[in-house]
N, C-alpha and C positions, 0 to 999 in steps of 0.2 A: 550544357551539361558536361560534367567531368567525364573523360574517356576512361578513367580508371575504374575498374570493376572490383568490388570487394564481396566476400561471402556474407550472406545475411540469412537468418532463420526466418522463413516466411511461411505463414499459414495461407493456403489457397482454398476457397470453397470448392468442394468436389474432389480435391486431391490431397488435402491434409497438410501436414507439416513436412517441410523439406528445406534444404539449403539451396539458395539461389544466389547468383552473382547480380549485384545491383550497382548502379552508378549514382553518384551524389552530386547535385548541382552546387555551386558556390553559395555562400550566405548572401541573402538579399537584404533590403532595408529592414532594420530592426531585428535581424537574425544573427545567430552565432554558429560557427562550426565547432564541433566537439570531437576530440579524439577519445573514444570510449575506452576506459581502463577496466571497468568492472560493471556487471549487470546482474541483478538478482532475479530469480525465477519465482514468480508470484502466482497465486491462485487466479488472479484476474487474467493472466496469460492462459492458464489452463482452462478457464471458462470459454475462451475462444476455441481452443483445440477440441474441447468436448462438445461444442455446439450450444452450450447453455446461453451464450451471448452470440447470436448469429451475425455473420458478416457477409456482404455481397461482393467483397473485393479482396484482392491479395494484400495481406498485412505483414510488414516487418514487425515481429513481435518484440516484446521487451519494453518495460515502462518504469523500472526503477534502476537507475544507473548513475555512475559518477565518471568524471574524466577531466580533460584539460582543454581549455579554449585554444584553438589553433587559428581562428580567423573571425573577424567581425564584419558585418555589413554596415552600410551607411546608417547613421543615426543611433548606433549603439553607444551608450555612454557609461554603463555601469560595469562593463567587462572588457578585458584586454587579453590578447594572446598570452598564454602562460598561466592564466588564472586556473585554479582548481575549483571545480564546480560539482554540485549535486544537481541532477535533473529532476525537476518537479513536473509530474505528468499533467497536473491540472493547471495549465498556464492561464492565468486570469487576464481579462481584457483591460483591466484597470480603469474602465470608463463606465460600466453599468452601475445601476443603483446599489447593488449588493457590494461590488468592489469599493465604491466610494464610501459605503458604510463600514468598511473594514471586514467584510465577510466574503473574502475572495473565494472561499470554498463553495460558495453558492453563486458564483459568477454566471450570469445569463448570456454573456457574450463570448465565452470561450468556444473554440472549435475543436478542442482536444478530444472531447467525447465523440466527435464525428470522425475521428482518425484523420485529421488534416491539420495543416498549419493555419494560422489565423485568417489567411486570405483564401482558404479553401483548396489550396494546392498541396502537392507532395514534393519533397526534395529528391525522392528516389525514382529511378526507372530501371527496367531490366535491360538485358543485352539487346533486346529488339526495340528499345525506346518506349516500351509500354509502361504506364505508371504502376508503381507499387507504393502502398500507402503506409504511413507511420502509425502504428498502434498507439492510441491515446496521444497522438501528436508528437511522439518521440521515435519509436522504432529502434530500440537500443540494442537489439541482438545483432549487431554488426560492429565494425571497427570505427566508423565515422558517421556522424549525422549532423543535420542542420535543424536547429530549433529556434523558436522565438526567444528574444532576450529574457522575457518574463518566465521562461521554463528553466533557466540556468541560474542557480543560486550559488554565489561565491562562498567557499568555506576555507578554513585554514589549510595550508599546504601540508601540514603534518597529519591531517586526518587520513587514515588508510582508505584506499579507494573502495575496498569491499564494504567497509562500514558506511561510507558515503552512499554507495548504491542502495543500501537498505534504508537509509534516511529518506530516499526519494519516495518511498511508499509505506512499507510495512511498519517501520518504527514510528514514523510521523503519524500514521493512522492510529496505531495502538496507544502510544503515549498521549497523543492528542485527544483520543476518546476519553481518557481519564481527566486530563487537565483542562481541556477546552469544552468538549461536549458535555460531560457530566459534572465537571467542577468538583471533583471528589476532594473532601477535606480530611485532614489528619484525624485518625480514629474512627472514620466511617468504615462500614463493612461492605464487602463486595464479593460476588461470585463471578467467575469467568468461565464460560462454557466454550470449549474449543481451545486447545493450546498449541496451535500451529504458530507460524512466525508472527502473525498479527496478535493472536491471543497471548503469546509470551511477552510481546511488547506491552500489552495491556497490564499483565501481571507486573512487569518491570516498572511501568508508570505508577501503578498502585503502591508499590514499595517506595518509589521516589517521593510520593506526596504523603506517605505515612499512614495509608489505609490499614485497618486491622479489625477483624481478621480478613484474610484473602483466601477464598476457596476456589481451587482450580478443578474443572471437570473435564474429563476426556475418556475415551475408550482404551487408550494405549497406556500401559504402565510405564513405558519408556518416556513418553511425553509428560506424564504426570511427575516423573522423577525430575525431568528438566524443569518443570514449572516450580517445584520446590526449591530448586537451585536459584531460580529467578525471583523468589520471594513469596510464593504461596505458603500460607500457614497450614492449610488443610487441602487434601486432594480426595476426589471422589471418582469412582468408576461410574460413568453415566449409564452403563448397561445394567449395573447391579443395584443402583441407588436411585430412589425417587428424590431427585435433587430438591424439588420444591418442599416436599415433606421434611427433608433433612434440614433445610434452611429455617423453616418455621419451628421445628422442634428444638434445634440447638442454638439458634440465633434470634428467634422471634422475627424471622425475615431479615433480609439484607437491605442496606440502603441503595445499593446499585447492583444490577445484574447485567453483565456484558455478554453478548452472543457474538462469537468470532468465527462462525462457520458459514452462515447464510442459509440455514435450514429452516424453512417455514414451520416444520413440526416442532423443532426445538424452540424457535422464537415464540410460539404460542404458549410455551410453558413458563416464560420469564416472569409475567406479572405475579404468578402464584409464589414465586421465590421472594417477593419484595415485602418489606415492612411497610406500614402505612406511610404514604408520602414518598416512597422510593421510586427509583427511575430504572427502567429497562433501556439499555443502549444497544441499538442494532449496528454493530460494527462490521460483521460479515456481509458480503454482497450476495443476495439471492439471485436465482436465475431470473431473466427478464419475464415479467408478467406473473411472478409468483405472488400468492396471496395468503393471508392467515386470518384467524378469528380469535377474539378475546372475550372474556367476561366483561361486558361494558358496565354493568352495575358495579362490579368490584372496582374497576378503574375509577369511576366517578366517586363512589362511596368512600374509598380509601385514599383518594387523592394521588393515585399512582400515575406515573407518566411513562410514555414510550417515546424515546428520542432517536431520530435518525442521525446517523453519523457518517458524513461524507468526508473522507480524507482527514479524519480526526479533527474536523472543524478548524483546520490549520491554514495559516497564511504562510506559504512556503518560504518567502524571503525573510520572514521573521522567525518562524519556528525551527526551520532546518538548521540555521547557524546556532540557535540556542541549544538544540539537542547535540549538535557537534561539540560545542564547548562543554556541555555536561559530560559527554563521553571522555573528552580529553582531560577533564578534571577528575575522572575516576568515579563519577556519580552514576553513570549508566554503563554497565559492563557489556557493551554490545558485541564484543568479540565472540562471546558465547553463543550468539545467534547464528554464526556462520558454521555450517557443517562442512560440506565438500566444496572445493574449488575445481571447476572443470574448464577445459578449453571450449570455445564456442562450438566446435565440431561435435561436442557431446551434449547438445541441447536436448535431444530426445531422451538421453539417459538422465538429464537434469529434471525433466518432467516426471520420469519414473521415481526419482528421489522425492519429488513433491507428493506424488500419489502414495508413497510409502508412509507418509504422515509421521515423520520423525520429529517435527516441531521446529527444527532448525532449517536455515535457508541454504540452498546451493547457489554459489556465485559462478557466473560464466565470465571468462576472460578471453577477449579476442586474440 
């Protein structure tokens, strides 16, 4: 284990969020060491802090990040020191039936969701030598980390690190929900409920594929103004408008309804927004164990669909470089998604930014 200690933002059951010094072991077989340059603050991190997703172990938080490869372990062939990479939190095993079928987002062999590396270990320990675990297999709220080769996706060196960090989760999830999960076609209509970082990425993806009209729904006038800048043609205050009734009256229902909050109460309203044959896409992540109810006759009679969306149905090593190229070509104005840039020491304030519901992302830099 490395004797060098670095600050990390750690959530501990019973004591909450705090900064701790952690050590990092060298990269082992099939692993790479990364110098973290930027990390985004996402609601999936906040779910841990609030207890929506319980944990029984201390976790180095952070799961959307970008950086530079500083070392590789035995057997690594796709990456070399100096490569610029985006970290993909859902590291696929590449061997299970779903991976072989090209559906890496449904990988049954990944250990990322168990907050470990593929062999069940952690690369982090505290000053006493006790293990500290990487959230979603990454643990990016620190300055160095070790991840499996499958979690590091090479991108062009000219891609800004802040943009790369967001490609690791929110942008890939939102744009992927449009292009991969829903398969939205030009001219199809859509409503997006919730215009945080992921919801805005959905709006941006809809504009990219030529959807029209695009209706954005939120409680915040500020966030709705941002949604218009990102491509929404209509905006609705969800507290003042019956969104389903509006969609039926003005559009005859929409082809696609995206929920980017993770609220069971809101999710239950999606089918009523749809035209016959439409699809409701569940992009936001609900609390563990959350349930909802639907009008089952309406779903069957009208041929409506409810689609789960994990990571935008994306394959990181294919979709992340594609989105990076679209940004560099001016097709995805991702700079507008970045709000504040804070040092790692202001992680608590960054979570306050997230709770403020501005719609844009805060970036942490070690």
